[in-house]
N, C-alpha and C positions, 0 to 999 in steps of 0.2 A: 419753715426752718430745719424741723426733725427728721424729714425725707433726705434731704439735702446732707445733713448732719452724718443719716446711715449710710446714703452714699457714699461720703467723702472717706468712711473706715472701713465699709464693705472687705476691703481687701486682708484686713487683719489677721481673720479666721485662718483662709486660707494659707495665708503665709505664715500660722504658728504650727496648723495641722502639719505642713509639710516640712520642716522642724523634725517633729515626732514626738511621740510619749515621751521615749526612753530618754533621748537628749533634753528634752525640756526640762522634766522633770530630773536629770541628772543637774544641770546645773543648779532645780533649787536646792536640789541636797547638798549640792558644794557650797552655796554663796548663800551665809545668813539672814544677807537683806533681800534675799527673794521670799522668805518665808513668810512672809504676809499674803504673797502671791499665791501661794500652794493652792490649797482650794477653789479658788475662780481659775489659774490656768487646768484644775483637772478636770473643771464642769465647759472647759472649753474641750479638752479632748477628749472628752467622752462624746460630745456631739459631731466627731467624725462622718460616722455612717451618713450625718444628714446634713453635712457641708458641703455645697455644690461647688463649681471652678471658679474663679475672679471675676467673668463675664457674667455667671448667669447670677453671682450673688449680689453685682449692680443692678442687674435688670429685677431684681427681687425686691432690692431697697429700694430703689426706684419707684417702682408700683406701690409704696405702700402710701400715698396721697387717695390714688382712686382704688382703692381696695378699702380704702377707709370714709370713702363719700357715705354708701349706707348706714352708717352709726352718724357721719353728721346730717344727710336730712332729717332721718329720723328726729335729732337731738333739734332741727327748727322747727320741724311737726308738733312736737311733745309741748315744746316751750315756748313757742313762738306764733305758728299758724294758726292752729285749730282755735277756732272762735268758742273758746267756751260756756255754757248757757249760764243764765241763773233764774235762780228757784227762787219759792217762796217759801218759805216754814211756816209752819204752822203757827207759831208767835207774829205771824207777817212781816216779818225780817225777811229781804232779799238778798242771796248773797249769789255768788259768782264761783262757782265750780270749776275752776283751776287746780292742778294737783294738790295746791296747798288746803286748797279750800273743802274738796273731798275728802283729802286728810284729814281732816278739825270737824266737818259736818257727818263724814259718816260714824261718829263716835255718839251720836246723839243718843239721850236719854228717850226720846221720844219716836216709839217703832217705826210709825208714818213716816217721821222725818226722814230715815233711813233708808228708808224706800226711796222717797223721791228725790234721796241723793242717787243712789244706785243707779235709778232707772234713767235721770238726766246725765249723768257723769259717762255712761255707761252708752247709753244709746248717743250720747256724741260721739264717742270712741270709735260706735261700729260704723257711722257713716265714712272712714276714714281707713276702712277694714282691708278693704281690697289692694289702697299705696301701702298701708304699713308691710302689711304684706309683700307683698312685694320687695319692700325696702329690707325685711328679715331675711327674705329670702336669700337674696344676693349677699346681705352680708353669710348667712351660712355657706354659700357658694364659694364666695373667696377665702374661705378657712379652710375649706376642702381643697381648694387649687392649691393653697402655702403650702398644707399638709401632704398631699400628692407629691406636690414638689420635692420636697425636701423626705422621700421615701418614707414615711410616718405611715403604719396601717390602720391611722383614723385621727379624727380630732381630738379625740380623747386622748389618745396614745402622748398626741404632741405638747398636748398643754400640761400632762402630769410630767413628762420628761422633764419639762422644764425643772420641776423641783426635785427631778429623780423620784418622785410616785409612784410606789407602785399602784397600776390600775385595780389592783384588789377593794383597794381604801374607798373608791367611786362605788365601785359595784356592792360590798359590803354594805354602805353608809345605805345606799338606796335598798338593798334585799330586806335590810333590817327595818328602816322604817316604815317598809310597806308589811312584813311581819308582825310593828308593834301599832297598826291602824286599831284595832281595838282596845288601845290607851287610847289615844287620840279621840276618838265617839264617847269614850265615857267622858273625855271632859267634856266634848260639846254636850252630852247629856246633864256634864252637873251646869253647867253653862245655863244651858236652857233652867235648868231647875233654880239657880238663882238670880234668873231675870224673870222669871215667872211667867213663863212664855208658854202656849199650847203647842209652838212646834216650831223649830230651829231652823232663820231661813238665814243664807250665806248674809244678810246684811244686817245679823244678830253679831257678827264675831269681834265685833268693833265696841261697842258701846262696855265700859271697864262692868267689873264685875261689882263692885263694890267703891264707893268714894271713902276718903278719911280728912276730915277736918284737922288736919296737923297742918302748920307750916313749920317750915326746917328754912331757918337763914342758912347764908353764906358758911358763918363761922359755927354755927349748928353742923354743916357739914362736914368742916375738916375735923372737926373735933370727933362723932361719931364714927368719921373714918379711920381715925387713929385708933379709937376704940376697938372696932372691929377689927383693925388689922394684928392686933398685938399677938392673933394667933400665929401669925410670921416672925417674932420673936422682937427682942428689942432692938434689935439693930434694925432691922426694915422701919421699927416705928419712928428712932430717934433720923432716919435717914429720911423718909419721909418728910419727918414734920420739921426739919432743917429745910425741905425743898418747899413745904409750905410758905416759910417765911421769906421767899423770894416773889419777886412781882414778875412769875411767868405765866400767868393764866389773864386772859382778858375773862370776865367774871360774866356783865348781864348785858343783857339785848341792848341794841342800838338802833338807830336809823342806817341803813345800808349796811349793816353785819352782815353774813350769812348766816342760815339757820343752821342748826344743829350742834354739833360738837365736836373737836377734830384736835389731834396731836400732833404737832410737827417736831421730829427729834431729827432733821436730816443735818444740822448745824452742830457739825462731830465734838468740837475742841470748847461750844457754850454751853449750850442746854436746851431743855424741852420747850417748845412752845406751844400753851393749851388755849383752845377757844372754846368757853360755854356760853352758852346761852342760860343763864341760873336762873328759874323762876319760883323760888321758896317752896317745893313740894318734892315729892320724894324723890320721882320721875329725875329729879335733877340731882338730890344726892348719890343715886344708881349712876348717871350719867357721872359724874364727878368722880366715883370712885371707878369704873370703865376706864375713861381716860387717863385717870391716873396710876393706871395699869399699862396703858402705852408709856406712859413718859418715866416709871420707874424700871422698867423692861431697858428704856432705852438709857437710862443712868446707868444700871447695872452691865450693859453691854458697852455702852464707852467706857466705864472705867478697866473692864475685863479685854476688850478688844484693841486691837489699832484698826485707823479708820477703813482697812481695806476688808475687814470681815464684822463691820461694828452694826451694817444695815441686816436686819432679818428679813426673811421673806416673809412674803404676806399669809401663807400657812401658818406660820406660826403666830405672827403677830397679833393676830385679835385672841389668843388660847389667855396670855398672863391676866386679860382686862377683861378677860370671863370669868375666872377664878375672884380677881376681887371685887366682881357682882353677887356672886354666889356666896363668898365670906359674908359679906356686908349683907345681903339677903337673911339669910343663918340668923346672923347678929339681930337683925332688926327682927324677927319671929321672936328670937329667947328674950327680945326683952319687952316686948309689946306689954301696952298695959291691959288692954281689953282684949276678950276673944275675937272683939269687931275689928281691932288693929289688927293682930293676929291675920286672921282669914283674910285681910286686905295684902300683906305682903307676902303671904302664901300664893294668894290668887294672884300677883302680881308675876311671882317667877314663875308659876304655872302657866300664865299666857305669854310668857318670854321664851318657854320651853315649846309651847307653842309656835309660836312665829319663826322662829330660827330652829328649829330641829326638825319638825314636820313640814312646816311651811318653804322653807330655800331649800329642803332636801326634794318636795314635789316639784320645786322648777328646777332641780338638777336632772329629775328623770325626764321631767319633758324638753327639757335644752336638750337632752343623751336621744332624745327619740327624735326629736327636728335633725340632729346631723345625722344620726344613722338614715335616715328616709332620704335624705339627698347624698349622699354615701351609695345608697344603694341603687339612683339614677334618677327617682322619684321627684316632679315639680310640685311645690308648694305654693299654695295660694292663699290670698288670708284667708277663707273660709275655710280651707282645709288645716292649714295650722289651728282655728278656732275647733275644728273637730276634734284634734290631738290633744288638745288643753282641753277638753270638754270629757273624755274619757278620764285623764287622770285627774281632775278637780272632782268631778261625782263621786271617782274612785276613794278618794283620798277621805272624802267627806261622808260619804256613805250615803249619796243621794238615793243610792236604789234601796236602800234598807228605812229609810227616812230618817236618817241621824239628821244630817244637815238639807233643806232642800235649794235648787241652783236653779234660776231662772237660766234659758238659754241666752238670752242678751248678756250673764254675768261671764260667759265662758268666753269673752271677748277682753278679758281680764291681761290676758298673756301681750297684748300692746302699751301697757301703762311700764312694764316692769323695762326698764332701759338696761340691765346688766345682762338681759343675751345677746348684747352686742359687746359682751366682755368675757368671749366664749371661757365656758368651763367654770366661772368665778361663784356663783352662790354657792357651792356645794363646802367650800368653804368655813361659810356661817355655821353649817350643821357639824360639821367634823371640828371646829375652834370650838362651841358650846360644850362637844362629847368630850373631847381633852380637859378643856374647864376645869367639869364637872368630876373627871375622875381623879386627877390632881386637886382639886378638894377635897374629894372624898377619903382621899389618902390622906391629907395632911389632917384632917378630922380624925383617922382612926389609927396612923402614926407616929405624930407628934414630928418630932424635929428633923428626922430621916426624911421624912416630905418633905419637909418647909426645906433643907438642903440640896434635895431634888431640884426642887420648882427653881430655888434662886439660882442652878448651874446651868438652868433652861436659860433662864434670863441672861444670863454671862456669856454664853454660849455666842449667843448674837446670832452672826451668820456665817460659821466660823464652818459650821457642815449642814451637810442636807436635811432636809427640814423630817422626813421620815426618824432619817438618826437621831435628832434632837430628842424626837416624844420618845423612841426609843429606850431609849438612857436616862428619859425622867420617868421610864415607866409605863408607857402607853405605848398599845400597838393596837392602830387605826385597821388594820388587816384583819384581824379578828373580831368578831361579833360583840365580848365582853363588854367594853366598855360602852357600846351602844344601848346594849340589854340594860346593862348602869344607868345609865341615863332612864329608860323605861321606867327602869325598876323605882328611880327618886321621885318620876312623876308620877305612879301610883301611891306612891305613900305620903306626897304631900296631899291627893285627891282624899287617900283613906282619913288624914286629919282633915281636912275641911268639913267632912262627910260626920267626923265627931264634936264638931262644929256648931252646924247647923244643927245637928239632932239634939244637941243639949239645951 
């Protein structure tokens, strides 16, 4: 249906472009009722060099379904057709290692069980490496075809063009993460110490550093979040408290409910809807604050923007939610009752940085390497993709230096990541954490002026291109400084944890 819709409206962009920028924007200047469409029209008009004729646009629109087939095939394999193994854990329990089972049991406190889970899970994936390699390669080739058809220099250029994002953002992120690998390796050394391991193996990354014997009710989560957000001012707290009083949230797990958490804000003239799976633990409190970052973003945007510019770009969407998580984390650290509890909150924040800043950038570097290989005319097999991933994975984890030892079997991990079918998507997790950290640090150091810039970012919705919105908020992601500040914060956390461990 979406392909048919795309075909039906394929005439629109060439038609507007034939009218020309000068005349179109002249109409906008003369007619106040067109003002809400100014940004969208500007976005359309800047695409002139990459827009083709009517017939060609219709052909590319009609090709949407077959070009999307690789992702559909992958989805069936990963979620339906692969016969997942069942393994016996050390306590005699038999568990099925589909993606959910793997995600749960890779965190086991028993090291032998973690290795059993890794070996069985990645062993099963490896049986399908040739097929999934062909599927991913077909997807990559399709994206290169589409980029060349529209006269883009590369897939990266095309994907960043959609948000008018400077390519320097992507390249600076990858370069700064590679420069900061000693900090990541320091974290692995701290993890090895806290887990009391003789050496770090790849299956030692996921078990929690510490456990927290404290329960948080949903009412606790609401009150703690409001207390933490006091740094954003009385107006923020009052607005969020009033929103809490409405029944906008489905809180607890139940049969048939999707996993995870989600905020849906597309009902412009109603309110945000939130889905949680609250489990009475700190992770649930952090997720609650995160999703309310999205919800507050939506409320501020819808209050300040007309429907046409209220929706915000994905690049911006995760920044407010990340900022609220950081505010909550700092509040919990400041109010920890014991050194052990403080260590728990610090360790939780540290692991979040590892998984979001370092791991997602590693994925982004790998994805760019794949596209560049296809653009050079190289053929990619499942084995070839694993070899590319192995080099990046082992380098990031210090395999050759003995920081984290990685078995060759685990270098097939790329098959597990469906985001590689989303086209240069994963880097935005890392940039969001970077920008969120920069905003958080300025709120801490500057107070009200930084709070107002943060709120202005939320109020802006989608009224401007994402990079321009961030620059107005005081964050330049084309420069190394925000990334280095995040790495500095990570080292500060480790400094504090080492002090606590030595006491």
